[in-house]
N, C-alpha and C positions, 0 to 999 in steps of 0.2 A: 514525551509522548502526548503532550498537550495539543499537538497538531492532528492527532488521530482520534476519532470519536466513533462510538458504537451506539446506535439508536435503533431500537426495534421498529420504529416508524419509518426509517429510511433504509431502503434496499434490504428489508427483512433482517436488519441487524448486522449486515456486513460492515466491516470497518471502512470508514470513509475519512477523507480529509475534513477536518473540523470546519463547520460552516458551509460545507458543500454537499453535493450528492455524488461526488467523484469517489469511487471505491479505490481502496488500496490495490485491489486486484487489477483494476483497469490500468493503473499507473505501472504496476509491475509487468503486466503483459506488454505494454509499449516498450519498457526497458528491455524486456526479453527479445523483442523484435529488433533491437539495435538502435532505437531512437535515443538521441541525446536528451539531456535535461532541457536544453534550450529548444530543441525541436518539439518536445512534448508541450512545453509552454506556448510556443509560437503557433503550432499547428493544431493542437487539440484542446488545451486548457489554459487560455491566456490569463485567467485569474489566479493561477497557481504561482508559487514562488519556488525557487530551487530548494529551500528548506522543507517545503511540503513534500517534495519528491524524496529528499533524504529521509524524511520521517517515515515514508512508506518502506524504504529499505530497512531502516532500523526496526520497524514493526515486524517485518518478515524475519529478520535475524532473531529478534526476541522470541518469536513463535517457535522457531527451530531450536533455539537454545533451551526453551522450556519443555520441549518434547521429551517424553520418556520413551526409551527404546528397550524393547524386551526381545532378546535373542532366544530363539528356540533351536535346540539341537535337532539335527535331522536323523 
């Protein structure tokens, strides 16, 4: 997770790719739209590496894995 940073001075503390102002959310939204890793780098963020995009996915997976789910009976 050394590729993801959280700094309250950058994007109000949203997780970003370390050393950039590119949010994890922005990268995930592009992936959700069907863009390939290569297209994201070529067309949107040429300073990124494939490992940066993978780190965004790993970060999202870690958030979901840590989430507590409380089921309530109807």
